[in-house]
N, C-alpha and C positions, 0 to 999 in steps of 0.2 A: 618460308612464306606461310601465312595462316590459311588453312583450308576454308573454302566457302561454307556458309552456315549450314546448307543442306548436307554437305559431307560430314560436318561435325555432328549433326543430328543423327545421321546414319551410324556413325561411330559410337555415339553415346548409347543409342538403343542396342547396338550389338554388344556393348560392354555391360548391359543390364543396369544402366543408371536411371532408367525411368522409374518413377515411384511405384510401389506395389499397387496392383489393381488397375494400373493404366496400361491399356493395350497399345502396342506399336501401331496398329491400323488406325486407332483414334488420333495418335500423334501425327501420322502422315496425312490423315484427312484434314486435321486442323491446319497443317502446313500448306496443303493444297488450297484450302479456302483462303488463307492469307495471301498466297501467291496470285490467285485469281483476282482477289480484290485489288492488289497492287497493280496488276496489269490493267484492270479497268480504270484505275485512278492515275495511270501513267507514273507509278512510283517504282522505285528500285526495291525489289523484294528482299535484297540482301542487306538493306539499311534499316535498322530498327531504331527510329528516333522516338522520343517521348510524344511528339506531336502525332506521328504516325500511329503509335499505339492507342492514343486517345481517339483518333479519327476512326480507327478500325473498330473499337468498341462501340462508338456512336453508330457506325454502319450496322453492326450486328443488332443493336437495340432497335434500329429503325425497321429492320427487315424480319425480325423474329420476336417471339414473345420474350419477356424479360428473363424468365427462368432459363429458357433455352439459350438466349444470347449470353448470359453470364456463364453458363456451363461450357459453351463453346469457347468463350474467351479464356476461361480458366484452363481448358485443355491446351489452347494455343500458348498460354503463358508457360506451361510446362515444356512444350516443344521449343519455345523461344529460349528458355533457360538452358536447355541442352544444346541448342544451336549456336547461340551467341555468348553463352556463359552467364553465370549468376549475377555478376555485377552489371553487365550491359543490359540485362533484361529486367533489372530490379524495378525500374519505373513503371512497369506494367502492373505491379502490385498496388501502387498508389492510384493508378487510373481506375483499376477495378474497385478498389475500396471507396474512392471518392464518388464513384457512380452509385454504389450500393448503399452507402451510409446516408441516412436521413438526418436532418438537423434536429437536435434534441435540446430541451431546456437545460439551463445550467443546473448542476446539482446544488442542493441547498448547502449554504455555508454553515458554520457552527451556530450562528444566530438564527438562521432559518430553521435548523433542526430543533433549536430550543423553542422557537415559536410553534412548531408543530406539536411539541409536548404540552405547551401551555394551552393550546387549543383543545386538548383532550380533558382539561379540568372542568369541573362544574362551572357554569356561567358566573356564579357569584364570586368565584375565586379568581377568575381570569383577570379582572382589571388590576388587582394588586400585583400580579406577576407580570402583566404587560408593562406596567410602570417600572418595575424593577428591571425588566429587560431593556427598556429604552434608556434608562439611566446608566445601566451597566455597559451598554454598547458604547456610550460616550466616555465611560471610564473617567469620571471627574477626579482630579487629584485632591481629594479631601477625605479625611477619615470620618467625617460626620455623616456622610452619605453611604447608605448600604449599596455595595457593589459586589455582584457575583459574576463568576465566569459563565459563559454560555453553557458549558458542560454541567456546572452545578445547578443552574436554573432548570436545565432539561431533566437532570436526574431527580431533582426534588419534585418537579411537576409530574414526572412519571410515577414516582412513589405515591404522591398525593392522589393521583387519579385512581390508582389501584386500591388505595385505602378507602377512597370515597365509594368505589364500586362495591367493595366488600361490606361497608357499612349499610349501603342501600339494600343489599341482599339479606343482611341480618336484621333489617328493619330498625336500625339504630341511627342516631344523629352522627354525622361524620366529625366527631370531636375526639382527639386522641386521649381517651381515658385509659387507665391501666387495663380494665376489663376488655375493652374493645381491641386494644393493641395486642394483648395476649391472645385473644381469639383469632385475630388476623395472622399473628405469627404462627400459631399452631396449624392454621389452614395452609400456610406456605411450607411448613416444615417437611412434608414428605418429599418435596422436589427441590428444596433450596437448602443450602448449608446454613448453619447457625450464624456464621459471620455475615452472610448476605442478608439474612433476616434482620440482624442487628443494624445493618447499614440502611435497609429500607425504613425501619422504625426511626432511626436517627434523622433521616431526611424528612420524614413526616413531622417530627418534632421541630426540626430546624425551620421547615416551611411555615408552621403555625407561629412559632415564637418570634421569627424575624420578619415574616412577610404578611401572613394573613391576620394575625392577632398579636402584633408587637406590644410588649408590656405584660403579657400573660405568660406565666411559667408553667410548663407541663412536666413537673417533676416525676409524677407517677409513670407517665409514658416513657420518660427518659430512663427511669429505673428498669422498666421492662426491656428496653434496648440494651442496657448495661448487662442485664442477666443473660440475654442471648449472646452478647459478645463474650462474656465469661464462659458460657457453655461451649463456645466454639473451640476453646483451648483443649477440650477433652475429646473433640471429634477428630477422627482420622481425615486427612485430606481427601476430598471427594474426587478431585480431578487428577491427583497424582502428579503434581508439578515436577517432583524430583525425577519421575520416570520419563519425563519428556525433555529433560535437559540433555543436550548433545554438545559436543565441542563446536565452538564458533568456527573453528578452522574447517570442520566438515561442511558447514553451511557455505563457507567461502569456496571450498573445493567444488561442491556441487554447482555453485553459480558459474564458476569458470568452465566446468565441464559442459554445462548447457550452452554457454556462449561458443565453445569450441565445436559442439555438435552443429550449431547453426552455421558456423563458418565452413564446416566440412560438407554441408549439404550441397548437392549439385544445382539447387534452385534457390532463388531469392523470392520467396512468397511471403505473404503476411504471416503465415504459420512459422516460418523460420525467424522472421523479425520478432514475433511474439516470444519464441523460445529464447532468443538473445536478450530481450527485455527482461524476462522473468529471471534468467540467470544473473543479469546485472543487478537486479533488485536484491537477490540473496547476497551477492558480494558487497554491495553498498551497505545493506543493513548490518552485515557482520562487521564491517570496517567502521561504520558510523552508527553505533547502536542508539539511535534516537527513536522516539515513539512514532507510530504510523502517521500521526498528524503532522509531524515535522517532515517526515520523508515524503509525504504527499505534496509538500510545498516546493520540492526541488525542481528547478528549471534552469536550463542553460542560460548563462549570461545574466541571470537575475539572482539566483541563489546558489548556483554551482558555476565555478570558473576553473578552466583548465589552464594553469599557469605553467611556466617553464620548469624544466628539470623534474618532471614527474610529480609536481605539486598540484593537489586538488584543493581549491579554496571553497568553503561553504559559508554562506551568510543567510541565516534563517530568521525571519522576522519573529518577534516575540509573540505575536498572535497565534502562531502555530506551535507554541511550546507550552508545557505545563507550568503555570505560574499564576499567582493571584491576578485577577483581571486588571487592577489598577497598576500592576507592575509590568504588564506585558509589553508596553511600549518601550520600556527600558531594559527588557530581558532578551534582546536579540542575541542569537548564537552565532559566533564567528569562530571558525577553526580552519586550519590548513593541515593537510595530511600529505606527506611525501610517500607515494606508493606508485611506482612506475607502471606496474602491471595493471592496476585499476585505472590509472590515467590513460593507458593505451586502450583499454576496453571502453572507456567512456568516449574517447576520441573516435574510435571505430563506430560505436553506436551512433554518435552524432553525424558522422559522415556517410555511413552506409545504410544502416537500418532505420534510424529515426525518421528520415524523410519518407519512408514507405508508408508511414501512418498519416502524417499531415504536415503542415508548414509551421506548427507551433513549436514552443521551446520546452514544454513540460518534459521532465525526465521520464515520466511514466505515462505515455499516451494510451488511449483506449482504442480497442479494435472496433468499437461500436459508435464512438462519438468523436468526431473530428474537432469539435469546438472546445472540449474540456479534457483535462487529464483524469487519471484514475483517482477515485476518492480513497480516503484512508481505509474505509471498510473493505474496498475491493483489493487493496494491497494486502490486507490481512488474509483474505481468502486465498490469494495467489501463493503467499508464503506458506500458509497452512497446507494447501493441496500439494505443493511441491515437496515439502518435508515429509508429509505422510506417504507420498508415493515413493520417494527415494530412500527414506530412513525408517519408515514404519512408525514414526512418531509425529504427531501433529504439533508443530512448533509455531506459536503465534509470533507476530512481529514484536510484541512486548516481551515475550519469553526469550527472544534473541538477546535482549539485554542481560537476562539471567545467564544465558550461555556464555556471553562474552566475559561477564564478571567472574563466573566460575572458572573458566579456563585461565584467565589472567592470574587468579589467586593460586590455582593449582600449580601453574608454571613457576610462580614466584611467591612462595608462602610467606616470605619476610616482607617484601615491599609491595606485593601485589594488591593488598587491600587498599592502599592509598591510590595506586594507579587505577584500580577498578572503580573506586569511588569517584575520582575525577573524570574518568571516561564516561560514566553514567550521569555526571552532573550532581552528585551528592556532596553536600558540605561536610557531612559526618560519615566517615568510613563504616561506622556501626550500622548505619541504615543499609549499606550494601551487604554487610555480613548477615544482618537479620532477615532481609527480605529477598535478596537477589543471589545469594550463594547457596548452591545445593550440591556440594562436592561429594562425590562418591568414587573418586579416583577415575574420572572419565578420560583424563589425558595423562600422558607421561611427559612429553615435551614436544610440542608441535611447532614452536616458534611463533605462536600467535602473539605472545607478548612483544615480539619484535615488530609485528605489523602495527600494533597499537602504538608502539614507541615511534612510529613514523609520523605521528601527529606533532608537527613542529610549531604549532601556535594555536592558542585557543582563548576564548573569552573567559574560560574557567580559571579562576585565579590560582588554584593550587595544583595545576597540572604539572605532573612530573615528566620532564623531558628525558 
């Protein structure tokens, strides 16, 4: 026979299961307040229903200040978790969060972010870029019309705005002459790598030749960009990418450890749900090494489907992938991966932890916003913070692709290059070898190639099964 909730609370406190810093007297005080409210409302204090939890929080908010009410409810949430168990009290986290989180505006999409960059341009330059943005958003199927991706428009506009500001400070006309471009490049040099400077210059030239002054060729400015690109070959890497490469299997292991920690906790609060979410993010990123833009589009029953026999099916629209804008509509990504352990983790996330955030389907919900999922930038911060804390190396989401490719090739020096290339979506394995492989003997044999081999179908034509 299951002991009454109050006896289970006593036993949990005696066993030292209360979180650090929470005093038993505070838990008993919270329990007493709950019992008194139930008696006044003619409710059974031993029955914790979602409706009762919401009503009790509403009562606290009516009778106390907001900060005090939330603090008292949070303490009761801990007591309830110890008394009824983590699963039965999990709905209190959603009630608390729904009450505290305010409605927020939708985060800007990729076109909205491009619009923000265009708005920073000098007024005389904005109409041409706004027209390009409108045409590109429609992505007409014709080669006679200039179409750029939102990212390309945003990056070109950003570079042009910085170039214009520099020209104004120098008292020069904002025209990409060799002299002005070289002066701007030298001003950027102390803090930026030569390859980055070459990229900024190329974007300025691109913006003038294709958008602001089509028909005019700026060969001198392009030559300056080429010289800085050539100079980059002699520079040592500033960020030390090689030193930040870790085995993809380590990222996956940490992800599953975080999820196990959340499951082992005696409580089910938003903090435990967040820990599970972050661990799942690492495991998914290592298994499906797509860019942050694609990972941010994952949502249950829209782009992620849990099929039978441990198969996870992904269907990511082309607009969330890296491709020429006019091809995005035809470049949707479809893949199926048979990985029972990740399948179980996703199913548990969907059933137990995901509802604690909101009623949405985004795979990565926000703690602060119930209307929208996490943006690609926020996903990058989470992965970077986790890897820095756990491994002492800050690994970006994009660098996860390097980690996966490197480990696959080290584990299989003969056939790994082809598998790594198809896993990352490269048509030419040389691209993978040149830009994504940084092998320094980081693995012996972790079996990660077997995880990748669980990919049983993909829209990538050359996938090796």
